[in-house]
N, C-alpha and C positions, 0 to 999 in steps of 0.2 A: 501493500499499500504507499500509495507518496503522497507528499504534504498538500500536492495540490486537494486532494480526495476529501482533506478536512478541516483545510485552514479557512477562517473565517475573511472571505472577502468585503465585507463594509467593514470597516476598520478607522475607528473616529480618531482622529488627529487633531494637535495641535503644532503651531507655529514657534519660533525660539521665543517672540513677544508674549505668547500669550500668557496672562497673569498667573499665578501661583494660587490664587481665587480661584478663576473661572478654572483651572485644569481641575482642582478638588473638586468643583460644582459637576463636571463633564463625568468625573470618577464615580460620586455618589449616586450622580441622576441614571448612568448608563449600567452601574454595577460592575462597574471593570476596575481591574487593577493594573494594568500598564496603559499608559497612550506613547505612542509614537510622536515625533520630533521632526517633521517636514520643512523644509526652505526650499522653494521654490520644484516643488513634487518631489526631493531629493533629500532620503533618511539623513537626517543632523544628528539623532539623538535619541533618550528614550527617558522618559519621567515616570517614576511606580507611585504606587499608594505609601511605600516606604519613603520614596525619597521627599514629597510632601511635607508626610508626618513629621521626617525629622527637620522638616525648615519651617512647621509651623510654629506656633507661639504658645506656651503653656494654658493648659487649663486652667490650671492652681492658680496663674500669677498672671496680674495684670501690667504690660510695659506700655509707655508710651510710643514705641514704634512699630504696635504689634500691625497696624493697620497696613504701615508702610512694606510690611514681610508680605503681606498678601498680594501687594501690586508688583511685586518685585517678578521679572521672569522666569517661566520656565528653564530658560538657557544658563540660571546662573547655578541651578541644579541637576538640572539632567545630567544623564550618562552618556556620555559623548563617543566610548567604542563600543558598540554595539553589534554582540553576537547576532549575527543573522543565519538566514535559511534561502536553500531554492526553491521553488512550486517541484520540481522534479526530484528531488531529496527522498529516499527513504524515513517512513517515520521511525524507524529504529535509531536512523543515522542521527535524527532532529532530537530524539530522545537522551542521547548520550550527549548531543551538545548541551541538553539543560541538565541531564545528571553530572557532568564534569565542570561546569561554570557554575552550575546551583543558582540559575536564574528561572523566574517563572514563565517565560515569555520569551517566544523569538520572530521580529518581525521577519515577513518574507517579500524575499526583493528579488526582482526580474529585470534585468536590463538596468540597471540603477534604480527604478519605481519599486514601490512600495506597495507589493499585488495581493496581500494578506497577513495573513495575522496567527500564530496558535500557540496556547497556551499549555500548561502542564496539567491543566485538567482536560482538554484536547487530547493530549498523549495519552494519558491514562485509559480515558474512556475506551480511544483505538484502541490500546491493547487488550484491554476484558474484550474486546470483541472480535480480536485476531487469537486470543489464546480461549475464545468458544465458554470461559462460563458465565457468557449472559445469555446461555439458554441451556435445558436440562440436558444434564451431561454427568457423565462419568470420570473420575480421574484414574485414570490406569498407568500404573511405570513398571518399566522393562528391563530388566539389564544386559548387555549385549556386551559382546567384545566389538572391538573397534577396529571393525574389515570393512571391505566392500558386498553388500546384499543385504546387511544386518537387518537394515529397516526395514528392506523390500518386504524379505522371509514374513516379518512378524506384521506387518503390513498385510500381507496374503491370510494371514490365519482370521484378521478382522474381516476381509473378505469373505472368506470361506464360511464364517459366522453371522452373516448379511449385517454388519453392523458398523454405521456410518463413522470416522473420526473427522473430528468436529475442529482439529488442532493437533498439532506435533513438535513438540521441543526435544531438542538432542543438548544434552552438559558431562559433563565429565563425570565418572562415577567415585566414592572412594578409594578405590583401587583399580589404578589403572594398568593398563590400558582398556579398562572398560568403559561402557558407555551408559547414561541413562535414557529410554524412549516413555519420554512423557506423552500419554495422549487422554485427550480430549475425546471421549467415546462417546457417541448418542445413545446411548442405552441407559434405565436407570437401577437395572439387575443384571451387571457386569459379572453375575459367577459362571455364568455358563462359559460366556468368553474365557476366563482368568482359568478357568479347566482345561479348555483345548490348547492356550497358551503353555501350561503345563504338561500336556499330557503332549505335545511337541520338541520339549526340552527348554523352553523359555525359562528365564527365573525372574520371577513378575515379585518385585519387591513394596509393591503397593497396588491394591489394597493387602496389607496383613492382614493375616486370620485372625479374628475378631477384630479386626479396625473397621471404620467407615467408610463404604462404598463411596462416599461421592467426596 
């Protein structure tokens, strides 16, 4: 899945000369947390709700310059080094960017123009769909040797059992060079499938005996 499939194309933006007070009102009115800053349609910065909170006067103390702070421009507090992504990037790459840089959003830029926006919430929702956990399904984990064809052999058991696979993940097992294949299978009762996998000589590491099936 690519970013263009999930990005928000209608993005609320501000200019460098927008006041802090105006930006704060935009965030609260639209229930958003980030505002790209554009100058002549070019992305020059990003201002977040945290940036605005840090700049705002204290609610406990009154200062003579409180109104002056609200009239200051967002250019005074915006982040100028903005991490961006391209519409054709994969969402897992975008998720890695968000995780690595500990940011809450990614402006999407194409040909130096802002074309969209994604947030960590958008990425989380998309990954939930990719993993298939938003549909009735069962978690089945099979340990296999790290060799060519192992995934196909396990998948054949699912096919023979007429059980559809919602998603599959592969990650290293605790005892390399083996790997764990994590399936979301479209069945509420996976016990017959687990029995068939066991009969074929595969090691089912989840569900364990007596453990939850979901």
